[in-house]
C-alpha positions as CSV (number, residue, x, y, z in Angstrom):
1,X,0.1,0.0,0.1
2,X,2.8,2.7,1.2
3,X,4.5,1.6,-2.1
4,X,1.0,2.0,-4.3
5,X,0.8,5.8,-2.3
6,X,4.3,6.5,-3.5
7,X,3.6,5.9,-7.2
8,X,0.5,7.9,-7.0
9,X,2.5,10.6,-5.2
10,X,5.2,10.4,-8.1
11,X,3.0,10.4,-11.0
12,X,1.4,13.5,-9.6
13,X,4.7,15.4,-9.1
14,X,5.8,14.3,-12.4
15,X,2.5,15.3,-14.3
16,X,2.4,18.7,-12.4
17,X,6.0,19.2,-13.5
18,X,5.1,18.7,-16.9
19,X,1.7,20.8,-16.8
20,X,3.8,23.8,-15.3
21,X,6.4,23.3,-18.1
22,X,4.0,23.2,-20.5
23,X,1.7,26.4,-19.0
24,X,5.2,28.2,-18.8
25,X,5.7,27.8,-22.5
26,X,2.1,28.4,-23.4
27,X,2.4,31.5,-21.0
28,X,5.5,32.8,-22.9
29,X,3.9,32.7,-26.3
30,X,0.5,33.7,-25.1
31,X,2.7,37.0,-23.5
32,X,5.1,37.3,-26.4
33,X,1.7,37.6,-28.4
34,X,0.2,40.3,-26.4
35,X,4.2,42.0,-25.9
36,X,3.9,42.4,-29.6
37,X,0.7,43.1,-30.2
38,X,1.1,45.9,-28.0
39,X,4.5,47.2,-29.3
40,X,2.7,47.2,-32.9
41,X,0.2,49.4,-31.6
42,X,2.5,51.6,-30.2
43,X,4.9,51.7,-33.6
44,X,1.9,52.6,-35.3
45,X,1.1,55.6,-33.2
46,X,4.7,56.7,-33.1
47,X,4.4,55.9,-37.2
48,X,1.2,58.1,-37.3
49,X,3.0,61.0,-35.1
50,X,5.7,61.2,-37.3
51,X,3.7,60.8,-40.2
52,X,1.6,63.9,-39.1
53,X,5.1,65.7,-38.3
54,X,6.3,65.2,-41.5
55,X,2.9,66.6,-43.3
56,X,3.4,69.7,-41.1
57,X,6.8,70.3,-42.3
58,X,6.3,69.8,-45.7
59,X,3.3,72.5,-45.7
60,X,5.8,74.8,-44.2
61,X,8.5,73.9,-46.3
62,X,6.0,74.7,-49.5
63,X,5.2,77.8,-47.7
64,X,8.6,79.2,-47.2
65,X,9.3,77.7,-51.1
66,X,6.6,79.8,-52.3
67,X,7.3,83.2,-50.4
68,X,10.7,82.7,-51.2
69,X,9.9,82.4,-55.4
70,X,7.5,85.2,-54.9
71,X,10.3,87.8,-53.1
72,X,9.7,91.4,-53.7
73,X,13.6,92.3,-53.4
74,X,16.6,91.9,-56.0
75,X,18.2,88.2,-56.3
76,X,20.2,87.3,-53.7
77,X,20.5,90.9,-53.0
78,X,21.3,92.2,-48.9
79,X,17.6,93.3,-48.8
80,X,16.5,89.9,-49.9
81,X,19.0,88.1,-47.8
82,X,17.0,89.5,-44.6
83,X,14.4,88.8,-45.7
84,X,15.0,85.3,-46.2
85,X,16.6,85.5,-42.2
86,X,13.1,86.4,-41.0
87,X,11.7,83.8,-43.0
88,X,14.1,81.0,-41.4
89,X,13.2,82.9,-37.9
90,X,9.8,82.6,-37.8
91,X,9.9,78.7,-39.4
92,X,9.6,76.0,-37.2
93,X,11.4,73.4,-39.1
94,X,13.8,75.1,-41.2
95,X,17.7,75.9,-40.7
96,X,18.4,77.7,-43.5
97,X,16.9,78.8,-46.8
98,X,18.5,80.5,-50.3
99,X,18.9,80.5,-53.5
100,X,20.1,77.7,-56.2
101,X,20.9,77.1,-59.6
102,X,21.7,74.4,-61.4
103,X,23.0,72.8,-58.5
104,X,25.2,75.4,-57.4
105,X,24.3,77.4,-54.4
106,X,24.3,81.2,-55.2
107,X,23.4,82.7,-51.7
108,X,22.0,81.6,-48.4
109,X,20.7,82.9,-45.4
110,X,22.8,81.6,-43.0
111,X,26.2,81.5,-44.5
112,X,28.6,84.2,-45.6
113,X,29.3,84.4,-49.5
114,X,33.0,83.5,-48.9
115,X,31.9,80.0,-47.3
116,X,29.3,79.1,-50.2
117,X,30.7,75.5,-51.2
118,X,31.8,75.5,-55.1
119,X,29.9,72.5,-55.7
120,X,27.3,71.7,-58.3
121,X,24.9,69.0,-56.6
122,X,22.8,67.0,-58.5
123,X,18.9,66.4,-57.3
124,X,18.7,63.0,-56.0
125,X,14.8,62.9,-56.1
126,X,12.2,65.0,-57.9
127,X,8.6,65.0,-56.4
128,X,5.7,65.8,-58.7
129,X,4.6,69.1,-57.9
130,X,8.4,70.0,-59.0
131,X,10.4,69.8,-55.7
132,X,13.8,68.5,-56.0
133,X,15.3,66.8,-52.9
134,X,19.3,66.7,-52.3
135,X,19.5,64.3,-49.3
136,X,22.6,64.0,-46.6
137,X,24.1,67.0,-47.9
138,X,27.4,68.0,-46.1
139,X,26.7,71.5,-46.4
140,X,25.5,72.7,-42.9
141,X,27.4,70.5,-40.6
142,X,26.1,70.5,-36.8
143,X,28.3,68.0,-35.6
144,X,28.1,64.7,-37.6
145,X,24.6,65.6,-38.7
146,X,23.5,66.6,-42.4
147,X,20.8,68.6,-43.7
148,X,18.1,67.9,-46.3
149,X,17.3,70.2,-49.0
150,X,14.0,70.9,-51.0
151,X,14.1,73.1,-54.3
152,X,11.7,74.8,-56.0
153,X,12.6,76.6,-58.9
154,X,16.1,78.7,-57.6
155,X,14.6,78.8,-54.0
156,X,15.7,76.1,-51.4
157,X,14.8,75.3,-48.0
158,X,16.9,73.5,-45.8
159,X,15.8,70.6,-43.1
160,X,16.8,71.4,-39.5
161,X,19.6,69.0,-38.7
162,X,17.4,68.4,-35.4
163,X,14.2,67.8,-36.7
164,X,13.3,64.3,-35.3
165,X,15.6,64.7,-31.9
166,X,12.2,65.2,-30.1
167,X,10.5,63.3,-32.0
168,X,11.8,59.6,-31.9
169,X,10.9,57.5,-28.9
170,X,13.5,55.5,-26.8
171,X,12.2,52.4,-28.7
172,X,11.1,53.7,-32.1
173,X,13.5,53.9,-35.4
174,X,12.1,56.0,-38.0
175,X,13.2,55.9,-41.6
176,X,11.5,58.5,-44.1
177,X,10.9,57.0,-47.9
178,X,10.1,59.1,-50.7
179,X,8.5,57.6,-53.6
180,X,8.9,58.9,-57.1
181,X,6.6,59.2,-59.9
182,X,8.3,56.1,-61.4
183,X,7.5,53.9,-58.8
184,X,11.1,53.9,-57.2
185,X,11.6,54.3,-53.7
186,X,14.0,56.4,-52.3
187,X,15.2,56.8,-48.9
188,X,17.3,60.0,-48.3
189,X,18.2,60.1,-44.6
190,X,18.2,57.5,-41.8
191,X,16.8,59.9,-39.2
192,X,17.4,58.0,-36.0
193,X,20.6,56.5,-36.4
194,X,20.1,53.7,-34.0
195,X,18.0,52.2,-36.9
196,X,19.5,48.7,-37.7
197,X,18.5,45.5,-39.9
198,X,16.4,47.9,-42.4
199,X,14.4,45.7,-44.7
200,X,15.3,45.7,-48.5
201,X,14.8,48.8,-50.4
202,X,11.8,46.8,-52.5
203,X,9.9,46.0,-48.8
204,X,6.6,46.9,-49.8
205,X,6.0,48.1,-46.0
206,X,8.1,51.0,-46.3
207,X,5.8,52.5,-49.4
208,X,2.0,51.7,-48.3
209,X,-0.1,52.1,-45.0
210,X,0.3,48.8,-42.8
211,X,2.5,47.3,-40.3
212,X,4.7,44.0,-40.6
213,X,7.4,41.8,-39.1
214,X,10.4,41.5,-41.1
215,X,14.3,40.1,-40.6
216,X,13.3,40.1,-36.9
217,X,12.0,43.6,-36.6
218,X,8.3,44.9,-36.6
219,X,7.4,48.0,-38.8
220,X,4.7,50.4,-39.2
221,X,4.3,52.8,-41.8
222,X,2.1,55.7,-42.5
223,X,2.1,58.0,-45.3
224,X,1.2,61.3,-46.6
225,X,-2.1,61.8,-48.4
226,X,-0.2,62.9,-51.4
227,X,1.2,59.3,-51.2
228,X,4.3,60.0,-52.2
229,X,6.0,59.8,-48.5
230,X,5.9,57.5,-46.4
231,X,7.6,57.6,-42.5
232,X,8.2,53.9,-41.2
233,X,8.9,53.3,-37.1
234,X,10.7,50.0,-36.6
235,X,12.1,48.1,-33.5
236,X,13.4,44.7,-33.1
237,X,11.4,42.4,-31.9
238,X,14.0,41.2,-29.2
239,X,13.9,44.7,-27.9
240,X,10.2,45.0,-28.1
241,X,10.4,41.9,-25.8
242,X,13.1,43.1,-23.5
243,X,10.8,46.4,-23.0
244,X,8.3,44.7,-21.6
245,X,10.0,41.4,-20.2
246,X,7.8,42.3,-16.7
247,X,4.9,41.8,-18.2
248,X,6.1,38.8,-20.3
249,X,7.5,37.2,-17.2
250,X,3.8,37.7,-15.6
251,X,2.3,35.6,-18.2
252,X,4.9,32.7,-18.0
253,X,4.3,32.9,-14.2
254,X,0.9,32.7,-14.5
255,X,0.7,30.1,-17.3
256,X,2.7,28.1,-15.1
257,X,0.5,28.3,-12.4
258,X,-2.5,27.7,-14.0
259,X,-0.9,24.3,-16.0
260,X,0.5,23.2,-12.5
261,X,-2.6,24.1,-10.3
262,X,-4.6,22.6,-13.5
263,X,-2.9,19.4,-13.4
264,X,-2.8,18.7,-10.2
265,X,-6.8,19.1,-9.7
266,X,-7.1,16.2,-12.4
267,X,-4.5,14.3,-11.2
268,X,-5.7,14.1,-7.9
269,X,-9.3,13.7,-8.9
270,X,-7.8,10.9,-11.3
271,X,-5.9,9.3,-9.2
272,X,-8.7,9.5,-6.3
273,X,-11.3,8.4,-8.0
274,X,-9.3,5.2,-9.7
275,X,-7.8,4.8,-6.3
276,X,-10.9,4.7,-4.9
277,X,-12.0,2.0,-6.8
278,X,-9.3,-0.1,-6.1
279,X,-9.4,0.8,-2.5
280,X,-13.0,-0.3,-2.6
281,X,-12.3,-3.4,-4.2
282,X,-9.5,-4.2,-1.7
283,X,-11.8,-3.3,1.2
284,X,-14.6,-6.0,0.0
285,X,-12.2,-8.9,-0.6
286,X,-10.2,-7.9,2.9
287,X,-13.9,-7.2,4.3
288,X,-13.2,-4.2,5.5
289,X,-16.7,-2.2,4.9
290,X,-18.6,-2.1,8.4
291,X,-22.5,-1.7,9.2
292,X,-23.7,1.2,11.2
293,X,-27.7,0.2,12.1
294,X,-29.7,3.5,13.0
295,X,-33.1,2.9,14.9
296,X,-36.3,3.0,13.6
297,X,-39.1,4.1,16.2
298,X,-42.7,4.2,16.7
299,X,-43.7,7.6,16.7
300,X,-46.7,7.2,19.2
301,X,-44.7,5.1,21.8
302,X,-41.1,6.5,21.4
303,X,-40.0,2.7,21.4
304,X,-37.4,0.9,19.0
305,X,-39.4,-1.4,16.7
306,X,-36.6,-1.7,13.7
307,X,-33.1,-0.6,12.3
308,X,-31.8,0.2,8.9
309,X,-28.5,-1.4,8.2
310,X,-26.1,1.2,6.6
311,X,-22.8,0.3,4.8
312,X,-20.0,2.0,6.1
313,X,-16.4,2.5,4.9
314,X,-12.8,4.5,5.7
315,X,-10.5,4.5,3.2
316,X,-6.7,3.4,3.2
317,X,-5.9,7.3,3.8
318,X,-8.3,7.2,6.7
319,X,-10.9,9.4,4.7
320,X,-14.3,8.5,5.7
321,X,-16.7,8.0,2.4
322,X,-20.0,8.4,2.1
323,X,-22.5,5.4,1.0
324,X,-23.7,7.6,-1.7
325,X,-20.4,7.9,-3.3
326,X,-18.9,4.3,-2.7
327,X,-22.2,2.4,-3.7
328,X,-22.4,4.7,-6.8
329,X,-18.5,3.9,-7.7
330,X,-19.4,0.3,-7.4
331,X,-22.4,0.6,-9.3
332,X,-20.5,1.9,-12.2
333,X,-17.9,-0.6,-12.4
334,X,-20.0,-3.5,-12.0
335,X,-19.7,-4.5,-8.5
336,X,-22.5,-3.2,-6.2
337,X,-23.4,-6.7,-5.8
338,X,-20.3,-7.3,-3.5
339,X,-21.4,-4.9,-1.1
340,X,-24.8,-6.0,-1.0
341,X,-23.6,-9.6,-0.1
342,X,-21.1,-8.3,2.7
343,X,-24.1,-6.1,4.0
344,X,-26.4,-9.1,4.5
345,X,-23.6,-11.3,5.9
346,X,-22.4,-8.4,8.4
347,X,-26.1,-7.7,9.1
348,X,-27.4,-10.9,9.9
349,X,-23.9,-12.1,11.9
350,X,-24.3,-8.8,13.9
351,X,-28.2,-9.1,14.6
352,X,-28.9,-12.4,14.2
353,X,-29.3,-13.7,17.8
354,X,-31.6,-10.4,18.4
355,X,-33.5,-11.4,15.6
356,X,-34.4,-14.7,16.5
357,X,-35.5,-13.5,20.1
358,X,-37.4,-10.6,18.6
359,X,-40.0,-11.8,16.1
360,X,-41.6,-8.3,15.4
361,X,-38.2,-6.4,15.1
362,X,-37.6,-5.4,11.6
363,X,-33.9,-5.4,10.5
364,X,-34.1,-3.0,7.1
365,X,-31.2,-3.7,4.3
366,X,-31.0,-1.4,1.0
367,X,-30.9,-3.5,-2.4
368,X,-29.9,-1.9,-5.5
369,X,-31.3,-2.2,-9.0
370,X,-28.6,-4.1,-9.8
371,X,-29.3,-6.6,-7.5
372,X,-33.1,-6.7,-8.4
373,X,-32.5,-8.0,-11.7
374,X,-29.3,-9.9,-10.7
375,X,-30.5,-14.0,-10.8
376,X,-27.9,-14.8,-7.9
377,X,-29.3,-12.0,-5.4
378,X,-32.4,-14.1,-4.2
379,X,-30.2,-17.6,-3.8
380,X,-28.0,-15.3,-1.6
381,X,-30.4,-14.0,0.3
382,X,-32.4,-17.0,1.3
383,X,-29.2,-18.9,1.8
384,X,-27.6,-16.3,4.3
385,X,-31.0,-16.2,6.2
386,X,-31.2,-19.7,6.6
387,X,-27.4,-20.2,7.9
388,X,-28.0,-17.2,10.4
389,X,-31.5,-18.9,11.3
390,X,-33.3,-15.5,11.2
391,X,-37.2,-15.9,9.4
392,X,-37.8,-13.8,6.2
393,X,-40.5,-11.6,8.3
394,X,-37.7,-10.2,10.5
395,X,-35.4,-8.8,7.1
396,X,-36.9,-5.7,5.7
397,X,-35.9,-4.9,1.9
398,X,-35.4,-1.6,1.2
399,X,-35.4,-0.3,-2.9
400,X,-35.8,2.9,-4.1
401,X,-38.5,4.1,-6.5
402,X,-36.4,4.5,-9.8
403,X,-34.8,1.0,-9.2
404,X,-37.8,-0.5,-10.4
405,X,-39.1,1.5,-12.8
406,X,-40.1,-0.2,-16.6
407,X,-38.0,-3.4,-15.2
408,X,-40.0,-6.2,-15.2
409,X,-37.4,-8.5,-13.7
410,X,-37.0,-6.1,-10.6
411,X,-40.5,-6.2,-10.4
412,X,-40.7,-10.2,-10.1
413,X,-37.9,-10.2,-8.0
414,X,-40.1,-7.4,-5.7
415,X,-42.8,-10.2,-6.1
416,X,-41.1,-13.3,-4.9
417,X,-39.3,-11.4,-2.1
418,X,-42.9,-10.6,-0.7
419,X,-44.1,-14.1,-1.2
420,X,-41.4,-15.4,0.7
421,X,-42.2,-13.4,3.2
422,X,-40.4,-10.3,3.5
423,X,-41.2,-6.6,3.5
424,X,-40.6,-4.6,1.2
425,X,-40.5,-0.7,1.6
426,X,-39.7,2.0,-0.8
427,X,-36.9,4.0,0.2
428,X,-37.1,8.2,-0.5
429,X,-41.0,8.3,-1.1
430,X,-41.7,11.1,-3.4
431,X,-38.5,11.5,-5.2
432,X,-39.1,9.3,-8.6
433,X,-41.8,7.4,-10.2
434,X,-44.7,7.3,-7.4
435,X,-48.4,6.6,-7.9
436,X,-51.5,4.8,-7.4
437,X,-51.0,2.4,-10.2
438,X,-47.5,1.4,-9.5
439,X,-47.6,1.0,-5.8
440,X,-50.8,-1.5,-6.7
441,X,-48.5,-3.1,-9.1
442,X,-46.0,-4.0,-6.8
443,X,-46.3,-5.9,-3.5
444,X,-45.4,-2.9,-1.1
445,X,-46.3,-2.4,2.4
446,X,-44.6,0.5,3.3
447,X,-43.5,3.7,2.1
448,X,-40.3,6.0,3.7
449,X,-41.1,9.8,2.8
450,X,-38.0,11.1,1.6
451,X,-36.1,13.2,4.3
452,X,-36.4,16.6,1.9
453,X,-40.2,16.6,2.6
454,X,-39.3,16.3,6.6
455,X,-36.8,19.3,6.6
456,X,-39.2,21.6,4.2
457,X,-41.8,21.3,7.9
458,X,-42.0,24.9,9.6
459,X,-40.8,26.5,5.9
460,X,-42.6,28.2,3.0
461,X,-41.7,24.8,0.8
462,X,-44.4,23.7,-1.5
463,X,-43.0,20.3,-0.4
464,X,-45.2,20.8,2.9
465,X,-48.1,21.0,0.7
466,X,-47.6,17.6,-0.7
467,X,-47.5,16.0,2.7
468,X,-51.0,15.4,3.7
469,X,-52.0,13.8,0.3
470,X,-49.2,11.3,0.5
471,X,-50.4,10.3,4.5
472,X,-53.6,10.5,2.9
473,X,-52.9,8.0,0.0
474,X,-50.5,5.5,2.1
475,X,-53.9,5.5,4.4
476,X,-56.2,4.8,2.0
477,X,-53.8,1.8,0.3
478,X,-53.0,0.5,3.8
479,X,-49.7,1.2,3.5
480,X,-47.2,1.6,6.8
481,X,-45.1,5.0,7.0
482,X,-41.8,5.5,8.3
483,X,-41.0,9.4,7.8
484,X,-37.3,9.7,7.3
485,X,-34.7,12.7,8.8
486,X,-36.8,13.5,11.9
487,X,-34.3,15.8,13.7
488,X,-36.2,18.1,15.5
489,X,-39.6,18.2,18.0
490,X,-41.4,20.4,15.6
491,X,-41.3,17.8,12.7
492,X,-42.0,14.7,15.2
493,X,-45.3,16.8,16.3
494,X,-46.1,17.7,12.7
495,X,-46.5,13.6,12.2
496,X,-47.7,12.7,15.4
497,X,-51.3,14.5,14.1
498,X,-51.4,12.6,11.6
499,X,-54.7,10.1,12.2
500,X,-52.5,7.0,11.6
501,X,-49.6,5.0,12.5
502,X,-46.4,6.7,12.0
503,X,-42.9,5.6,12.2
504,X,-39.9,7.5,12.1
505,X,-36.3,7.3,11.5
506,X,-33.8,10.3,12.1
507,X,-31.6,12.0,14.7
508,X,-33.9,12.9,17.2
509,X,-34.2,9.0,17.5
510,X,-30.5,7.9,17.0
511,X,-27.7,7.8,14.9
512,X,-26.6,5.5,12.7
513,X,-24.0,3.4,15.2
514,X,-22.3,0.0,15.2
515,X,-24.2,-3.1,16.0
516,X,-22.7,-3.4,19.8
517,X,-24.1,0.3,20.6
518,X,-27.1,-0.3,18.7
519,X,-27.9,-3.2,20.8
520,X,-27.4,-1.6,23.8
521,X,-29.9,1.3,23.1
522,X,-32.1,-1.3,22.4
523,X,-31.6,-3.0,25.8
524,X,-31.9,0.3,27.4
525,X,-35.2,1.1,25.6
526,X,-36.6,-2.1,26.6
527,X,-35.6,-1.8,30.1
528,X,-38.0,1.3,30.5
529,X,-40.9,-0.5,28.5
530,X,-40.5,-3.9,30.5
531,X,-43.4,-3.3,32.5
532,X,-45.7,-2.7,29.9
533,X,-44.8,-5.2,27.1
534,X,-43.7,-8.8,27.2
535,X,-40.9,-8.6,25.2
536,X,-37.8,-10.9,25.9
537,X,-35.1,-8.5,27.6
538,X,-31.4,-8.1,26.1
539,X,-28.7,-8.3,28.9
540,X,-28.1,-4.1,29.4
541,X,-24.7,-3.5,28.6
């Protein structure tokens, strides 16, 4: 038994560990998916903000170019340069403006004439509205920054080298993509120097609104309303996961806990259920079940006139298992008849001497639907009673209403029990298939009113209103009545008012106790009533 218990514990630990690992993996995958989804949402927001910023710059650049091209001052005169400087001062995104002719800088608002480069530049890109772009020109240095120049006619403006300094987030990298009228794309500037692992120039994600995962990076792109410039925000997947590591770890822990607890619950339930079947089989084979006896009393006199034999079982771990549980398990696995045989043997062995000396005492034994349909049941019962020397009138067979419904074999067994002298009681009456025709069809002499009706006394439950009808029906059919679950004086008084004999069973009259204790209770009961009744006394304990 110890070996089996250790095996069960080992299986539980292994299964729980595996489930926890699977839960961790599942939690990681879920957390990873959610983390990347949040990162994609953040990128989309960053790209939208950057695109809006780019739109604002484009509008300002075009407005300034229009002002330059309509200058009222002589070409590159001191007056015009002063006018240009005012435009730069008022601009938010520009660092310089001036005149440019065939790729050569003619004059500048920010540079002295002597400092102008003697270089003829070629445009890298021309927009459909006639604006040419010169990318990363080493014209206006500010540290390592380079300028991006836009030209229209003979005027130009220059992006501020720090245009994107306050626009990039701590995680996103930005890439500005321009699309020519022929459909070719050009990346004039890498706006954040941390940008790594860029997708190939032909990647469609850079030239249309959308999101994608390329080469271990997440991308989100938003394009201008004109459709020829786009801004892409990007972040490496590893960095996105690292940024929300606590969130990811939290999901892993949660997944591991869910997996471990679910596995533990399933393992314990399965092993307990499986071990219960095995333990119950062992208990039956080793005669480890025992029988308790609950008194049945005459309500009018309060005397004990019978008892119900109830199977009891304590499993190998020391836990008491209710009969409704282990009987159902035995019935499901096809060995409930073994419990019935054990109860019959124990009950007749415990109570045989008392029953032989008390011809009016009734010992009730519960049988199942399986027993009633088992051709071995009647021979077993008859043989056991002959061996114990107990007459049939002393042994009551209790059946539930549902155990006989629509089953002719069970009904025939009940008729044979009655013919042999046994009383047959319907247990839990009122909860199953009760009807007048049903009771007339069977050889029933007693009904046991289910305790749910008894417990409703003193409440507003609908079932209380049914009790008078049940009692009236029993009286009309000349059936005895046993009331189950009588626990209070109020309940006892309710039935005492009935104009018919009532027998009661419940905690008010005694709990189910071992045979030795029950016989002591019976002896004490007889001692009190010996003067009134001529019943042989059992020596009191």
